[in-house]
PDB file of N, CA, C and O in Angstrom:
ATOM      1  N   MET A   1     -17.460   9.630   8.531  1.00  0.00           N
ATOM      2  CA  MET A   1     -16.101   8.845   8.090  1.00  0.00           C
ATOM      3  C   MET A   1     -15.832   8.907   6.087  1.00  0.00           C
ATOM      4  O   MET A   1     -14.756   9.034   5.504  1.00  0.00           O
ATOM      5  N   LYS A   2     -16.956   8.793   5.593  1.00  0.00           N
ATOM      6  CA  LYS A   2     -16.616   8.482   4.442  1.00  0.00           C
ATOM      7  C   LYS A   2     -16.100   9.499   3.465  1.00  0.00           C
ATOM      8  O   LYS A   2     -15.510   9.329   2.399  1.00  0.00           O
ATOM      9  N   LEU A   3     -16.615  11.059   4.341  1.00  0.00           N
ATOM     10  CA  LEU A   3     -16.277  12.028   3.466  1.00  0.00           C
ATOM     11  C   LEU A   3     -14.706  12.421   3.765  1.00  0.00           C
ATOM     12  O   LEU A   3     -13.936  13.109   3.095  1.00  0.00           O
ATOM     13  N   PHE A   4     -14.533  11.815   4.867  1.00  0.00           N
ATOM     14  CA  PHE A   4     -12.385  12.111   5.203  1.00  0.00           C
ATOM     15  C   PHE A   4     -12.080  11.315   4.477  1.00  0.00           C
ATOM     16  O   PHE A   4     -11.438  11.907   3.609  1.00  0.00           O
ATOM     17  N   LYS A   5     -12.129  10.108   4.206  1.00  0.00           N
ATOM     18  CA  LYS A   5     -11.468   9.318   3.371  1.00  0.00           C
ATOM     19  C   LYS A   5     -11.347   9.769   1.580  1.00  0.00           C
ATOM     20  O   LYS A   5     -10.333   9.900   0.894  1.00  0.00           O
ATOM     21  N   LEU A   6     -13.051   9.953   1.140  1.00  0.00           N
ATOM     22  CA  LEU A   6     -12.463  10.802  -0.055  1.00  0.00           C
ATOM     23  C   LEU A   6     -11.956  12.082  -0.204  1.00  0.00           C
ATOM     24  O   LEU A   6     -11.598  12.446  -1.324  1.00  0.00           O
ATOM     25  N   ILE A   7     -11.847  13.009   0.992  1.00  0.00           N
ATOM     26  CA  ILE A   7     -11.011  14.230   0.837  1.00  0.00           C
ATOM     27  C   ILE A   7      -9.422  13.815   0.503  1.00  0.00           C
ATOM     28  O   ILE A   7      -8.693  14.063  -0.458  1.00  0.00           O
ATOM     29  N   ALA A   8      -9.189  12.926   1.986  1.00  0.00           N
ATOM     30  CA  ALA A   8      -7.831  12.262   1.758  1.00  0.00           C
ATOM     31  C   ALA A   8      -7.423  11.308   0.629  1.00  0.00           C
ATOM     32  O   ALA A   8      -6.270  10.952   0.386  1.00  0.00           O
ATOM     33  N   LEU A   9      -8.491  10.958   0.000  1.00  0.00           N
ATOM     34  CA  LEU A   9      -7.504   9.961  -1.240  1.00  0.00           C
ATOM     35  C   LEU A   9      -8.039  10.467  -2.656  1.00  0.00           C
ATOM     36  O   LEU A   9      -7.921   9.714  -3.623  1.00  0.00           O
ATOM     37  N   ALA A  10      -8.676  11.832  -2.812  1.00  0.00           N
ATOM     38  CA  ALA A  10      -8.643  12.369  -4.135  1.00  0.00           C
ATOM     39  C   ALA A  10      -6.987  12.813  -4.672  1.00  0.00           C
ATOM     40  O   ALA A  10      -6.461  12.484  -5.736  1.00  0.00           O
ATOM     41  N   PRO A  11      -6.525  13.471  -3.811  1.00  0.00           N
ATOM     42  CA  PRO A  11      -5.379  14.014  -4.203  1.00  0.00           C
ATOM     43  C   PRO A  11      -4.221  12.700  -4.522  1.00  0.00           C
ATOM     44  O   PRO A  11      -3.331  13.074  -5.286  1.00  0.00           O
ATOM     45  N   ILE A  12      -4.123  11.579  -4.171  1.00  0.00           N
ATOM     46  CA  ILE A  12      -3.652  10.238  -4.139  1.00  0.00           C
ATOM     47  C   ILE A  12      -4.076   9.695  -5.298  1.00  0.00           C
ATOM     48  O   ILE A  12      -3.239   9.239  -6.077  1.00  0.00           O
ATOM     49  N   LYS A  13      -5.444   9.657  -5.598  1.00  0.00           N
ATOM     50  CA  LYS A  13      -6.278   9.007  -6.593  1.00  0.00           C
ATOM     51  C   LYS A  13      -5.111   9.834  -8.030  1.00  0.00           C
ATOM     52  O   LYS A  13      -4.607   9.284  -9.009  1.00  0.00           O
ATOM     53  N   PHE A  14      -5.031  11.277  -7.579  1.00  0.00           N
ATOM     54  CA  PHE A  14      -4.852  12.210  -9.275  1.00  0.00           C
ATOM     55  C   PHE A  14      -3.392  12.143  -9.293  1.00  0.00           C
ATOM     56  O   PHE A  14      -2.808  12.154 -10.377  1.00  0.00           O
ATOM     57  N   TYR A  15      -2.762  12.075  -8.207  1.00  0.00           N
ATOM     58  CA  TYR A  15      -1.417  11.453  -8.397  1.00  0.00           C
ATOM     59  C   TYR A  15      -1.174  10.451  -9.293  1.00  0.00           C
ATOM     60  O   TYR A  15      -0.592  10.752 -10.335  1.00  0.00           O
ATOM     61  N   GLN A  16      -1.504   9.318  -9.098  1.00  0.00           N
ATOM     62  CA  GLN A  16      -1.920   8.518  -9.407  1.00  0.00           C
ATOM     63  C   GLN A  16      -2.233   8.101 -11.170  1.00  0.00           C
ATOM     64  O   GLN A  16      -1.632   7.389 -11.975  1.00  0.00           O
ATOM     65  N   LYS A  17      -3.488   8.953 -11.249  1.00  0.00           N
ATOM     66  CA  LYS A  17      -3.678   8.706 -12.438  1.00  0.00           C
ATOM     67  C   LYS A  17      -3.027  10.079 -13.704  1.00  0.00           C
ATOM     68  O   LYS A  17      -3.010  10.080 -14.935  1.00  0.00           O
ATOM     69  N   TRP A  18      -2.649  10.921 -12.868  1.00  0.00           N
ATOM     70  CA  TRP A  18      -1.995  11.853 -13.867  1.00  0.00           C
ATOM     71  C   TRP A  18      -0.200  11.848 -13.974  1.00  0.00           C
ATOM     72  O   TRP A  18       0.694  11.472 -14.732  1.00  0.00           O
ATOM     73  N   ILE A  19      -0.377  12.468 -12.794  1.00  0.00           N
ATOM     74  CA  ILE A  19       1.737  12.619 -12.668  1.00  0.00           C
ATOM     75  C   ILE A  19       2.181  11.086 -12.612  1.00  0.00           C
ATOM     76  O   ILE A  19       2.826  10.882 -13.640  1.00  0.00           O
ATOM     77  N   SER A  20       2.123  10.182 -12.015  1.00  0.00           N
ATOM     78  CA  SER A  20       3.079   9.218 -11.591  1.00  0.00           C
ATOM     79  C   SER A  20       2.989   8.357 -13.125  1.00  0.00           C
ATOM     80  O   SER A  20       4.099   7.968 -13.488  1.00  0.00           O
ATOM     81  N   PRO A  21       2.006   8.054 -13.937  1.00  0.00           N
ATOM     82  CA  PRO A  21       2.282   7.618 -15.073  1.00  0.00           C
ATOM     83  C   PRO A  21       3.484   8.306 -16.072  1.00  0.00           C
ATOM     84  O   PRO A  21       4.160   7.638 -16.855  1.00  0.00           O
ATOM     85  N   SER A  22       3.589   9.545 -15.911  1.00  0.00           N
ATOM     86  CA  SER A  22       4.446  10.523 -16.347  1.00  0.00           C
ATOM     87  C   SER A  22       5.887  10.236 -16.310  1.00  0.00           C
ATOM     88  O   SER A  22       6.681  10.486 -17.218  1.00  0.00           O
ATOM     89  N   LEU A  23       6.291   9.407 -14.598  1.00  0.00           N
ATOM     90  CA  LEU A  23       7.319   9.442 -14.002  1.00  0.00           C
ATOM     91  C   LEU A  23       7.842   8.230 -14.095  1.00  0.00           C
ATOM     92  O   LEU A  23       7.078   7.273 -13.974  1.00  0.00           O
ATOM     93  N   ALA A  24       9.515   7.964 -14.371  1.00  0.00           N
ATOM     94  CA  ALA A  24       9.958   6.752 -14.361  1.00  0.00           C
ATOM     95  C   ALA A  24       9.691   5.990 -12.913  1.00  0.00           C
ATOM     96  O   ALA A  24       9.756   6.674 -11.891  1.00  0.00           O
ATOM     97  N   PRO A  25       9.405   4.642 -12.827  1.00  0.00           N
ATOM     98  CA  PRO A  25       9.119   3.948 -11.724  1.00  0.00           C
ATOM     99  C   PRO A  25      10.504   3.882 -10.428  1.00  0.00           C
ATOM    100  O   PRO A  25      11.565   3.335 -10.729  1.00  0.00           O
ATOM    101  N   ARG A  26      10.327   4.410  -9.240  1.00  0.00           N
ATOM    102  CA  ARG A  26      11.485   4.868  -8.861  1.00  0.00           C
ATOM    103  C   ARG A  26      10.911   4.070  -7.154  1.00  0.00           C
ATOM    104  O   ARG A  26      11.461   4.436  -6.115  1.00  0.00           O
ATOM    105  N   CYS A  27      10.195   3.389  -7.141  1.00  0.00           N
ATOM    106  CA  CYS A  27       9.430   2.686  -5.355  1.00  0.00           C
ATOM    107  C   CYS A  27      10.873   1.809  -4.945  1.00  0.00           C
ATOM    108  O   CYS A  27      11.497   1.309  -5.881  1.00  0.00           O
ATOM    109  N   LYS A  28      11.207   1.694  -4.030  1.00  0.00           N
ATOM    110  CA  LYS A  28      11.441   0.497  -3.858  1.00  0.00           C
ATOM    111  C   LYS A  28      10.723  -0.731  -3.061  1.00  0.00           C
ATOM    112  O   LYS A  28      11.027  -1.920  -3.148  1.00  0.00           O
ATOM    113  N   TYR A  29       9.547  -0.064  -2.146  1.00  0.00           N
ATOM    114  CA  TYR A  29       8.187  -1.017  -2.015  1.00  0.00           C
ATOM    115  C   TYR A  29       7.745  -1.244  -2.809  1.00  0.00           C
ATOM    116  O   TYR A  29       7.822  -0.799  -3.955  1.00  0.00           O
ATOM    117  N   TYR A  30       6.910  -2.351  -2.154  1.00  0.00           N
ATOM    118  CA  TYR A  30       6.077  -3.136  -3.120  1.00  0.00           C
ATOM    119  C   TYR A  30       4.502  -2.903  -1.965  1.00  0.00           C
ATOM    120  O   TYR A  30       4.765  -2.693  -0.781  1.00  0.00           O
ATOM    121  N   PRO A  31       3.422  -2.940  -2.256  1.00  0.00           N
ATOM    122  CA  PRO A  31       2.862  -2.060  -3.175  1.00  0.00           C
ATOM    123  C   PRO A  31       3.935  -0.572  -2.935  1.00  0.00           C
ATOM    124  O   PRO A  31       4.643  -0.243  -1.983  1.00  0.00           O
ATOM    125  N   SER A  32       3.619   0.170  -4.436  1.00  0.00           N
ATOM    126  CA  SER A  32       3.996   1.739  -3.815  1.00  0.00           C
ATOM    127  C   SER A  32       3.777   2.480  -3.032  1.00  0.00           C
ATOM    128  O   SER A  32       3.242   1.895  -2.090  1.00  0.00           O
ATOM    129  N   CYS A  33       3.896   3.642  -2.825  1.00  0.00           N
ATOM    130  CA  CYS A  33       3.539   4.141  -1.798  1.00  0.00           C
ATOM    131  C   CYS A  33       2.482   4.842  -1.537  1.00  0.00           C
ATOM    132  O   CYS A  33       1.889   4.917  -0.461  1.00  0.00           O
ATOM    133  N   SER A  34       2.019   5.849  -3.459  1.00  0.00           N
ATOM    134  CA  SER A  34       1.054   5.476  -3.320  1.00  0.00           C
ATOM    135  C   SER A  34      -0.140   4.963  -2.902  1.00  0.00           C
ATOM    136  O   SER A  34      -0.984   5.548  -2.223  1.00  0.00           O
ATOM    137  N   GLN A  35      -0.198   3.382  -3.510  1.00  0.00           N
ATOM    138  CA  GLN A  35      -1.054   2.681  -3.149  1.00  0.00           C
ATOM    139  C   GLN A  35      -1.337   2.111  -1.960  1.00  0.00           C
ATOM    140  O   GLN A  35      -2.463   1.702  -1.679  1.00  0.00           O
ATOM    141  N   TYR A  36       0.199   2.012  -0.772  1.00  0.00           N
ATOM    142  CA  TYR A  36      -0.048   1.769   0.104  1.00  0.00           C
ATOM    143  C   TYR A  36      -0.508   2.886   1.118  1.00  0.00           C
ATOM    144  O   TYR A  36      -0.981   2.669   2.233  1.00  0.00           O
ATOM    145  N   ALA A  37      -0.256   4.305   0.453  1.00  0.00           N
ATOM    146  CA  ALA A  37      -1.477   5.226   1.330  1.00  0.00           C
ATOM    147  C   ALA A  37      -3.249   4.747   0.944  1.00  0.00           C
ATOM    148  O   ALA A  37      -4.148   4.375   1.699  1.00  0.00           O
ATOM    149  N   VAL A  38      -3.227   4.921  -0.286  1.00  0.00           N
ATOM    150  CA  VAL A  38      -4.554   4.243  -0.581  1.00  0.00           C
ATOM    151  C   VAL A  38      -5.320   3.239   0.122  1.00  0.00           C
ATOM    152  O   VAL A  38      -6.411   3.522   0.619  1.00  0.00           O
ATOM    153  N   ASP A  39      -4.750   1.931   0.205  1.00  0.00           N
ATOM    154  CA  ASP A  39      -5.193   0.904   1.046  1.00  0.00           C
ATOM    155  C   ASP A  39      -5.206   1.576   2.650  1.00  0.00           C
ATOM    156  O   ASP A  39      -6.301   1.824   3.153  1.00  0.00           O
ATOM    157  N   ALA A  40      -4.047   1.832   3.352  1.00  0.00           N
ATOM    158  CA  ALA A  40      -4.036   2.162   4.497  1.00  0.00           C
ATOM    159  C   ALA A  40      -5.505   3.160   4.946  1.00  0.00           C
ATOM    160  O   ALA A  40      -6.252   2.884   5.884  1.00  0.00           O
ATOM    161  N   ILE A  41      -5.649   4.256   4.084  1.00  0.00           N
ATOM    162  CA  ILE A  41      -6.949   5.072   4.285  1.00  0.00           C
ATOM    163  C   ILE A  41      -8.129   4.327   4.038  1.00  0.00           C
ATOM    164  O   ILE A  41      -8.939   4.346   4.964  1.00  0.00           O
ATOM    165  N   SER A  42      -8.375   3.810   3.236  1.00  0.00           N
ATOM    166  CA  SER A  42      -9.378   2.827   2.531  1.00  0.00           C
ATOM    167  C   SER A  42      -9.914   1.958   4.207  1.00  0.00           C
ATOM    168  O   SER A  42     -10.995   1.975   4.797  1.00  0.00           O
ATOM    169  N   ALA A  43      -8.757   1.357   4.492  1.00  0.00           N
ATOM    170  CA  ALA A  43      -8.752   0.499   5.836  1.00  0.00           C
ATOM    171  C   ALA A  43      -9.254   1.185   7.257  1.00  0.00           C
ATOM    172  O   ALA A  43     -10.275   1.140   7.942  1.00  0.00           O
ATOM    173  N   TYR A  44      -7.928   1.867   7.320  1.00  0.00           N
ATOM    174  CA  TYR A  44      -7.883   2.865   8.394  1.00  0.00           C
ATOM    175  C   TYR A  44      -8.410   3.534   9.260  1.00  0.00           C
ATOM    176  O   TYR A  44      -8.676   3.571  10.462  1.00  0.00           O
ATOM    177  N   GLY A  45      -8.576   4.577   7.404  1.00  0.00           N
ATOM    178  CA  GLY A  45      -9.399   6.342   7.697  1.00  0.00           C
ATOM    179  C   GLY A  45      -8.062   7.074   8.712  1.00  0.00           C
ATOM    180  O   GLY A  45      -6.916   6.735   8.414  1.00  0.00           O
ATOM    181  N   LEU A  46      -8.240   7.957   9.762  1.00  0.00           N
ATOM    182  CA  LEU A  46      -7.043   8.914  10.058  1.00  0.00           C
ATOM    183  C   LEU A  46      -6.057   7.975  10.744  1.00  0.00           C
ATOM    184  O   LEU A  46      -5.098   8.712  10.973  1.00  0.00           O
ATOM    185  N   ARG A  47      -5.844   7.109  11.067  1.00  0.00           N
ATOM    186  CA  ARG A  47      -5.012   6.291  11.203  1.00  0.00           C
ATOM    187  C   ARG A  47      -4.054   5.371   9.962  1.00  0.00           C
ATOM    188  O   ARG A  47      -3.068   4.670  10.189  1.00  0.00           O
ATOM    189  N   GLY A  48      -4.582   5.590   8.882  1.00  0.00           N
ATOM    190  CA  GLY A  48      -3.946   5.486   7.566  1.00  0.00           C
ATOM    191  C   GLY A  48      -3.650   6.550   7.133  1.00  0.00           C
ATOM    192  O   GLY A  48      -2.649   6.376   6.438  1.00  0.00           O
ATOM    193  N   VAL A  49      -3.967   7.686   7.132  1.00  0.00           N
ATOM    194  CA  VAL A  49      -2.791   8.557   7.005  1.00  0.00           C
ATOM    195  C   VAL A  49      -1.753   8.625   7.600  1.00  0.00           C
ATOM    196  O   VAL A  49      -0.827   8.910   6.841  1.00  0.00           O
ATOM    197  N   LEU A  50      -1.366   8.451   8.973  1.00  0.00           N
ATOM    198  CA  LEU A  50      -0.321   8.522   9.821  1.00  0.00           C
ATOM    199  C   LEU A  50       0.573   7.204   9.154  1.00  0.00           C
ATOM    200  O   LEU A  50       1.782   7.234   8.924  1.00  0.00           O
ATOM    201  N   MET A  51       0.006   6.491   9.004  1.00  0.00           N
ATOM    202  CA  MET A  51       0.901   5.209   8.196  1.00  0.00           C
ATOM    203  C   MET A  51       1.526   5.264   7.150  1.00  0.00           C
ATOM    204  O   MET A  51       2.522   4.595   6.875  1.00  0.00           O
ATOM    205  N   ALA A  52       0.709   6.498   6.116  1.00  0.00           N
ATOM    206  CA  ALA A  52       1.048   6.510   4.778  1.00  0.00           C
ATOM    207  C   ALA A  52       2.316   7.003   5.638  1.00  0.00           C
ATOM    208  O   ALA A  52       3.294   6.330   5.962  1.00  0.00           O
ATOM    209  N   ILE A  53       2.023   8.452   5.945  1.00  0.00           N
ATOM    210  CA  ILE A  53       3.029   9.729   6.149  1.00  0.00           C
ATOM    211  C   ILE A  53       4.611   8.803   6.890  1.00  0.00           C
ATOM    212  O   ILE A  53       5.767   9.175   6.689  1.00  0.00           O
ATOM    213  N   TRP A  54       4.269   7.780   7.597  1.00  0.00           N
ATOM    214  CA  TRP A  54       5.335   7.177   8.419  1.00  0.00           C
ATOM    215  C   TRP A  54       5.936   6.576   6.690  1.00  0.00           C
ATOM    216  O   TRP A  54       6.989   7.012   6.225  1.00  0.00           O
ATOM    217  N   ARG A  55       5.214   5.729   6.062  1.00  0.00           N
ATOM    218  CA  ARG A  55       5.833   4.876   5.249  1.00  0.00           C
ATOM    219  C   ARG A  55       6.260   5.793   4.103  1.00  0.00           C
ATOM    220  O   ARG A  55       6.822   5.125   3.234  1.00  0.00           O
ATOM    221  N   VAL A  56       6.170   7.400   3.728  1.00  0.00           N
ATOM    222  CA  VAL A  56       7.138   8.076   2.758  1.00  0.00           C
ATOM    223  C   VAL A  56       8.763   8.287   3.449  1.00  0.00           C
ATOM    224  O   VAL A  56       9.859   8.385   2.897  1.00  0.00           O
ATOM    225  N   MET A  57       8.452   8.299   4.567  1.00  0.00           N
ATOM    226  CA  MET A  57       9.359   8.588   5.383  1.00  0.00           C
ATOM    227  C   MET A  57      10.395   7.490   5.528  1.00  0.00           C
ATOM    228  O   MET A  57      11.571   7.809   5.703  1.00  0.00           O
ATOM    229  N   ARG A  58      10.014   6.152   5.465  1.00  0.00           N
ATOM    230  CA  ARG A  58      10.894   5.913   5.829  1.00  0.00           C
ATOM    231  C   ARG A  58      11.513   5.593   4.217  1.00  0.00           C
ATOM    232  O   ARG A  58      12.709   5.322   4.115  1.00  0.00           O
ATOM    233  N   CYS A  59      10.910   5.624   3.362  1.00  0.00           N
ATOM    234  CA  CYS A  59      11.622   5.539   1.620  1.00  0.00           C
ATOM    235  C   CYS A  59      12.138   6.694   1.575  1.00  0.00           C
ATOM    236  O   CYS A  59      11.544   7.771   1.620  1.00  0.00           O
ATOM    237  N   ASN A  60      14.075   6.358   1.419  1.00  0.00           N
ATOM    238  CA  ASN A  60      14.758   6.690   1.453  1.00  0.00           C
ATOM    239  C   ASN A  60      15.644   6.441   0.695  1.00  0.00           C
ATOM    240  O   ASN A  60      15.267   5.549  -0.065  1.00  0.00           O
ATOM    241  N   PRO A  61      17.365   6.985   0.335  1.00  0.00           N
ATOM    242  CA  PRO A  61      18.179   5.995  -0.541  1.00  0.00           C
ATOM    243  C   PRO A  61      18.660   5.093   0.379  1.00  0.00           C
ATOM    244  O   PRO A  61      19.255   4.096  -0.032  1.00  0.00           O
ATOM    245  N   TRP A  62      18.425   5.366   2.128  1.00  0.00           N
ATOM    246  CA  TRP A  62      19.224   4.089   2.743  1.00  0.00           C
ATOM    247  C   TRP A  62      18.303   3.097   3.151  1.00  0.00           C
ATOM    248  O   TRP A  62      18.913   2.382   3.947  1.00  0.00           O
ATOM    249  N   SER A  63      17.234   2.721   3.023  1.00  0.00           N
ATOM    250  CA  SER A  63      16.098   1.708   2.994  1.00  0.00           C
ATOM    251  C   SER A  63      16.468   0.774   2.209  1.00  0.00           C
ATOM    252  O   SER A  63      17.013   1.163   1.176  1.00  0.00           O
ATOM    253  N   HIS A  64      16.288  -1.004   2.436  1.00  0.00           N
ATOM    254  CA  HIS A  64      16.041  -1.434   1.786  1.00  0.00           C
ATOM    255  C   HIS A  64      14.953  -2.044   0.845  1.00  0.00           C
ATOM    256  O   HIS A  64      15.060  -2.731  -0.171  1.00  0.00           O
ATOM    257  N   GLY A  65      13.665  -1.475   1.652  1.00  0.00           N
ATOM    258  CA  GLY A  65      12.686  -1.489   0.841  1.00  0.00           C
ATOM    259  C   GLY A  65      12.021  -3.249   0.923  1.00  0.00           C
ATOM    260  O   GLY A  65      12.300  -4.243   1.593  1.00  0.00           O
ATOM    261  N   GLY A  66      11.440  -3.059   0.291  1.00  0.00           N
ATOM    262  CA  GLY A  66      10.676  -4.401   0.205  1.00  0.00           C
ATOM    263  C   GLY A  66       9.188  -4.669   0.089  1.00  0.00           C
ATOM    264  O   GLY A  66       8.577  -3.706  -0.374  1.00  0.00           O
ATOM    265  N   VAL A  67       8.615  -5.484   0.320  1.00  0.00           N
ATOM    266  CA  VAL A  67       6.839  -5.768   0.552  1.00  0.00           C
ATOM    267  C   VAL A  67       6.641  -5.513   1.704  1.00  0.00           C
ATOM    268  O   VAL A  67       7.182  -6.145   2.611  1.00  0.00           O
ATOM    269  N   ASP A  68       5.955  -4.688   1.863  1.00  0.00           N
ATOM    270  CA  ASP A  68       5.017  -3.674   2.904  1.00  0.00           C
ATOM    271  C   ASP A  68       3.603  -3.221   2.479  1.00  0.00           C
ATOM    272  O   ASP A  68       3.192  -2.335   1.729  1.00  0.00           O
ATOM    273  N   TYR A  69       2.930  -4.300   3.354  1.00  0.00           N
ATOM    274  CA  TYR A  69       1.117  -4.081   2.900  1.00  0.00           C
ATOM    275  C   TYR A  69       0.927  -3.464   4.032  1.00  0.00           C
ATOM    276  O   TYR A  69       1.440  -3.568   5.146  1.00  0.00           O
ATOM    277  N   ALA A  70      -0.311  -2.462   3.349  1.00  0.00           N
ATOM    278  CA  ALA A  70      -0.462  -1.605   4.481  1.00  0.00           C
ATOM    279  C   ALA A  70      -2.253  -3.004   5.403  1.00  0.00           C
ATOM    280  O   ALA A  70      -2.555  -3.240   6.572  1.00  0.00           O
ATOM    281  N   VAL A  71      -2.607  -3.280   4.622  1.00  0.00           N
ATOM    282  CA  VAL A  71      -3.532  -4.308   5.036  1.00  0.00           C
ATOM    283  C   VAL A  71      -3.042  -6.108   5.297  1.00  0.00           C
ATOM    284  O   VAL A  71      -2.451  -6.905   4.569  1.00  0.00           O
ATOM    285  N   ALA A  72      -3.533  -6.200   6.475  1.00  0.00           N
ATOM    286  CA  ALA A  72      -2.285  -7.844   6.336  1.00  0.00           C
ATOM    287  C   ALA A  72      -3.135  -8.631   5.595  1.00  0.00           C
ATOM    288  O   ALA A  72      -4.319  -8.307   5.501  1.00  0.00           O
ATOM    289  N   LYS A  73      -2.747  -9.530   5.103  1.00  0.00           N
ATOM    290  CA  LYS A  73      -3.253 -10.410   4.015  1.00  0.00           C
ATOM    291  C   LYS A  73      -3.681 -11.246   4.807  1.00  0.00           C
ATOM    292  O   LYS A  73      -3.114 -11.426   5.885  1.00  0.00           O
ATOM    293  N   THR A  74      -4.953 -12.046   4.382  1.00  0.00           N
ATOM    294  CA  THR A  74      -5.248 -13.192   4.977  1.00  0.00           C
ATOM    295  C   THR A  74      -4.469 -14.770   4.385  1.00  0.00           C
ATOM    296  O   THR A  74      -4.399 -15.163   3.220  1.00  0.00           O
ATOM    297  N   PRO A  75      -4.064 -15.299   5.370  1.00  0.00           N
ATOM    298  CA  PRO A  75      -2.510 -16.559   4.427  1.00  0.00           C
ATOM    299  C   PRO A  75      -4.194 -17.843   4.054  1.00  0.00           C
ATOM    300  O   PRO A  75      -5.356 -17.842   4.459  1.00  0.00           O
ATOM    301  N   VAL A  76      -3.395 -18.729   3.112  1.00  0.00           N
ATOM    302  CA  VAL A  76      -4.327 -19.048   2.260  1.00  0.00           C
ATOM    303  C   VAL A  76      -4.166 -20.661   3.065  1.00  0.00           C
ATOM    304  O   VAL A  76      -3.113 -21.142   3.483  1.00  0.00           O
ATOM    305  N   LYS A  77      -5.395 -21.221   3.119  1.00  0.00           N
ATOM    306  CA  LYS A  77      -5.083 -22.518   3.910  1.00  0.00           C
ATOM    307  C   LYS A  77      -5.125 -23.528   3.006  1.00  0.00           C
ATOM    308  O   LYS A  77      -5.945 -23.577   2.089  1.00  0.00           O
ATOM    309  N   ASN A  78      -4.052 -24.561   3.274  1.00  0.00           N
ATOM    310  CA  ASN A  78      -3.783 -25.681   2.145  1.00  0.00           C
ATOM    311  C   ASN A  78      -4.794 -26.535   2.347  1.00  0.00           C
ATOM    312  O   ASN A  78      -4.496 -27.357   3.213  1.00  0.00           O
ATOM    313  N   HIS A  79      -6.343 -26.744   1.708  1.00  0.00           N
ATOM    314  CA  HIS A  79      -7.185 -27.770   1.911  1.00  0.00           C
ATOM    315  C   HIS A  79      -7.400 -29.251   1.363  1.00  0.00           C
ATOM    316  O   HIS A  79      -8.365 -30.016   1.379  1.00  0.00           O
ATOM    317  N   MET A  80      -6.038 -29.342   0.845  1.00  0.00           N
ATOM    318  CA  MET A  80      -5.600 -30.589  -0.046  1.00  0.00           C
ATOM    319  C   MET A  80      -4.720 -31.268   0.733  1.00  0.00           C
ATOM    320  O   MET A  80      -3.671 -30.710   1.053  1.00  0.00           O
ATOM    321  N   ASN A  81      -4.949 -32.331   1.081  1.00  0.00           N
ATOM    322  CA  ASN A  81      -4.258 -33.854   1.812  1.00  0.00           C
ATOM    323  C   ASN A  81      -3.397 -34.176   1.104  1.00  0.00           C
ATOM    324  O   ASN A  81      -3.725 -34.937   0.194  1.00  0.00           O
ATOM    325  N   LEU A  82      -2.147 -33.818   1.181  1.00  0.00           N
ATOM    326  CA  LEU A  82      -0.893 -33.975   0.455  1.00  0.00           C
ATOM    327  C   LEU A  82      -0.357 -35.671   0.464  1.00  0.00           C
ATOM    328  O   LEU A  82       0.494 -36.200  -0.251  1.00  0.00           O
ATOM    329  N   LYS A  83      -1.151 -36.232   1.482  1.00  0.00           N
ATOM    330  CA  LYS A  83      -0.434 -37.987   1.581  1.00  0.00           C
ATOM    331  C   LYS A  83      -0.702 -38.609   0.523  1.00  0.00           C
ATOM    332  O   LYS A  83      -1.847 -38.593   0.071  1.00  0.00           O
ATOM    333  N   GLY A  84       0.388 -39.332  -0.125  1.00  0.00           N
ATOM    334  CA  GLY A  84      -0.094 -40.223  -0.551  1.00  0.00           C
ATOM    335  C   GLY A  84       0.564 -39.413  -2.241  1.00  0.00           C
ATOM    336  O   GLY A  84       0.812 -40.038  -3.271  1.00  0.00           O
ATOM    337  N   ALA A  85       0.683 -38.120  -2.058  1.00  0.00           N
ATOM    338  CA  ALA A  85       0.442 -37.542  -3.080  1.00  0.00           C
ATOM    339  C   ALA A  85       1.542 -37.403  -3.981  1.00  0.00           C
ATOM    340  O   ALA A  85       1.558 -36.920  -5.113  1.00  0.00           O
ATOM    341  N   ILE A  86       2.749 -38.062  -3.081  1.00  0.00           N
ATOM    342  CA  ILE A  86       4.006 -38.228  -3.867  1.00  0.00           C
ATOM    343  C   ILE A  86       4.360 -39.720  -4.164  1.00  0.00           C
ATOM    344  O   ILE A  86       5.373 -39.999  -4.805  1.00  0.00           O
TER     345      ILE A  86
END
């Protein structure tokens, strides 16, 4: 499985390092589609490849964009007791 991830991530990492810096930022989503692909493939393997393809297909002139993480962020619990703080 590590070999699959390495092979799948190599062209994306090449794009991020050598091609993307020379282009103007244009992604409607956060994180960018290439970073989404890296996160999805790293976390989910083959399913992540399919998630990345679906994300690129959704990135079109008619989409609204927005924040879309490949891996669910864990909510931060507030351990502070705010009673009496005011």
